[in-house]
C-alpha positions in Angstrom: -34.9 43.5 68.5 -33.4 41.5 71.4 -30.2 43.5 71.3 -32.2 46.7 71.9 -33.7 45.1 75.0 -30.3 44.3 76.6 -29.7 47.9 78.0 -33.2 47.9 79.4 -32.5 44.6 81.2 -29.4 46.0 82.7 -31.3 49.1 84.0 -34.0 46.8 85.4 -31.4 44.7 87.3 -29.9 47.9 88.8 -33.4 49.1 89.8 -34.6 46.0 91.6 -31.3 45.7 93.5 -32.2 48.9 95.2 -35.0 47.2 97.1 -34.1 46.1 100.7 -36.4 43.1 100.6 -38.0 40.8 98.1 -41.2 42.8 98.4 -39.3 46.0 98.0 -37.7 44.8 94.8 -41.0 43.6 93.3 -42.7 46.9 94.2 -39.8 48.8 92.5 -40.2 46.6 89.4 -44.0 47.2 89.4 -43.6 51.0 89.6 -41.1 50.9 86.7 -43.4 48.7 84.7 -46.4 50.9 85.3 -44.7 53.7 83.4 -43.7 51.4 80.5 -44.6 52.4 76.9 -42.3 50.1 75.1 -45.1 49.0 72.8 -48.5 50.4 71.8 -50.4 48.3 74.4 -49.5 50.8 77.1 -51.6 53.4 75.3 -54.9 51.3 75.3 -54.8 49.6 78.6 -57.1 50.5 81.5 -54.8 49.0 84.2 -51.4 47.4 84.2 -51.8 43.6 85.0 -48.4 42.9 86.6 -48.6 39.7 88.7 -50.1 38.2 91.8 -49.4 35.6 94.5 -46.5 34.4 96.6 -43.3 36.2 95.6 -41.3 33.3 97.0 -43.3 30.5 95.3 -41.8 27.3 94.1 -44.5 27.2 91.3 -45.1 30.0 88.8 -47.8 30.1 86.2 -47.3 32.2 83.1 -50.2 33.1 80.7 -50.3 35.1 77.5 -51.9 38.4 78.4 -54.8 40.1 80.3 -58.4 39.9 79.2 -61.2 42.3 79.8 -61.8 41.6 83.5 -58.0 41.5 84.2 -57.7 44.9 82.5 -60.4 46.4 84.6 -59.1 45.0 87.9 -55.4 45.0 87.3 -55.0 41.4 88.4 -54.2 38.3 86.2 -56.8 35.6 85.8 -59.8 37.0 87.5 -62.4 36.3 84.8 -64.1 33.0 83.9 -60.7 31.5 83.0 -59.2 32.6 86.3 -62.1 31.0 88.2 -61.4 27.8 86.4 -57.7 28.1 87.2 -58.6 28.6 90.9 -60.8 25.5 90.8 -58.0 23.4 89.2 -55.6 24.6 92.0 -58.1 23.8 94.7 -58.4 20.2 93.4 -54.8 19.7 94.7 -55.2 21.8 97.9 -53.4 24.8 96.3 -54.4 28.4 96.1 -53.0 31.7 94.9 -51.2 32.3 98.2 -48.9 29.4 97.3 -48.1 30.2 93.7 -47.2 33.2 91.6 -49.2 34.1 88.4 -48.1 36.5 85.6 -48.4 36.9 81.9 -46.1 37.3 78.9 -47.6 40.8 78.3 -48.8 43.1 81.1 -51.4 45.1 79.1 -54.5 43.8 77.4 -54.3 43.4 73.6 -57.3 45.1 72.0 -60.2 42.7 71.5 -58.4 40.0 73.4 -56.3 39.1 70.4 -53.1 37.2 70.8 -50.2 39.5 71.7 -48.0 40.2 68.6 -44.4 39.0 68.6 -43.0 42.5 68.9 -45.3 43.1 71.9 -44.1 39.9 73.6 -40.5 40.9 73.0 -41.0 44.4 74.4 -42.6 43.1 77.5 -40.3 40.1 78.1 -37.7 42.0 80.2 -40.4 42.6 82.9 -41.3 39.0 83.0 -37.7 37.9 83.1 -37.1 40.1 86.2 -40.2 38.7 87.8 -38.9 35.2 87.2 -35.5 36.0 88.7 -37.1 37.6 91.8 -39.6 34.8 92.5 -37.0 32.2 91.4 -39.5 29.3 91.1 -38.4 25.7 90.6 -41.4 24.9 88.4 -42.8 27.1 85.6 -46.1 26.2 84.1 -47.0 27.9 80.8 -50.7 28.4 80.4 -51.3 27.9 76.7 -49.3 27.9 73.5 -47.9 31.5 73.5 -46.2 31.3 76.8 -44.8 27.8 75.9 -43.4 29.3 72.7 -41.4 31.8 74.8 -40.1 29.4 77.4 -40.0 25.9 75.8 -40.1 25.8 72.0 -40.8 28.6 69.4 -42.8 26.0 67.5 -44.6 24.6 70.5 -47.8 22.6 69.7 -49.9 22.5 72.8 -52.2 19.7 71.7 -49.2 17.3 71.3 -46.6 18.6 73.8 -48.7 19.6 76.8 -47.6 18.0 80.1 -44.1 17.3 78.9 -41.2 18.7 81.1 -37.9 20.2 80.1 -35.1 21.2 82.5 -33.4 24.5 81.8 -31.3 26.9 84.0 -32.2 25.0 87.2 -35.9 25.0 86.6 -38.4 22.6 85.2 -40.8 23.9 82.5 -44.1 22.5 81.2 -47.2 23.7 79.5 -50.9 23.0 80.0 -54.0 24.0 78.1 -55.0 27.6 78.8 -58.1 27.7 81.1 -59.9 29.8 78.4 -59.3 26.9 75.9 -60.8 24.5 78.4 -63.9 26.7 78.6 -64.2 26.5 74.9 -63.5 22.8 74.7 -64.4 20.9 77.9 -63.3 17.7 76.3 -59.7 18.7 77.1 -60.4 18.8 80.8 -59.4 15.2 81.6 -56.0 15.9 80.0 -55.7 19.1 81.9 -56.5 17.3 85.2 -53.8 14.7 84.5 -51.3 17.5 83.8 -52.2 19.3 87.0 -51.8 16.1 88.9 -48.3 15.7 87.6 -47.5 19.3 88.5 -48.7 18.7 92.0 -46.6 15.5 92.2 -43.5 17.4 91.2 -44.3 20.2 93.7 -44.6 17.6 96.4 -41.2 16.3 95.5 -39.8 19.7 96.3 -41.1 19.5 99.8 -44.3 21.5 99.4 -47.4 20.2 101.2 -49.9 19.2 98.5 
């Protein structure tokens, strides 16, 4: 599967190089992604949910996929889970203007199910290009599925959350998905500690937190 994606990655790199600015490159990538039908999710979506926030951010959050509200509005994390994420950022004097937020898949899986492995693989070239354009120093995976892509294919969020790894000049960690915190509020103290550590590392990079 991954070998079949390599030509697509090459075409995407050539496409985004045509942009004269960071914004132009991201806009070009968005337009190309809007026409993507590499998997069946493109047939059932209402809107593409591409990404939002600061395209030069040092901190990038990656979730698993859009839900119902995200599908309607075309923006990641705008439902109840998104409100909780905003509240968590605000605890450390952060907001969406200082971070970039995207998902592993850009189209809503039917019934809010987990995206299938083949759907994640088909959509990954878009996320990879977003990652290269934003070029964050810190990448925070929101939930297990994103962590399985970036950190460990066998990632166990209950045991490994908050742990950092260094790879390709970036530091990666994972925290509980905000939707999981809504289902199980007992995890919130752990999530707060993880966010506190993220804020500390961001401050080390010279960001005002």
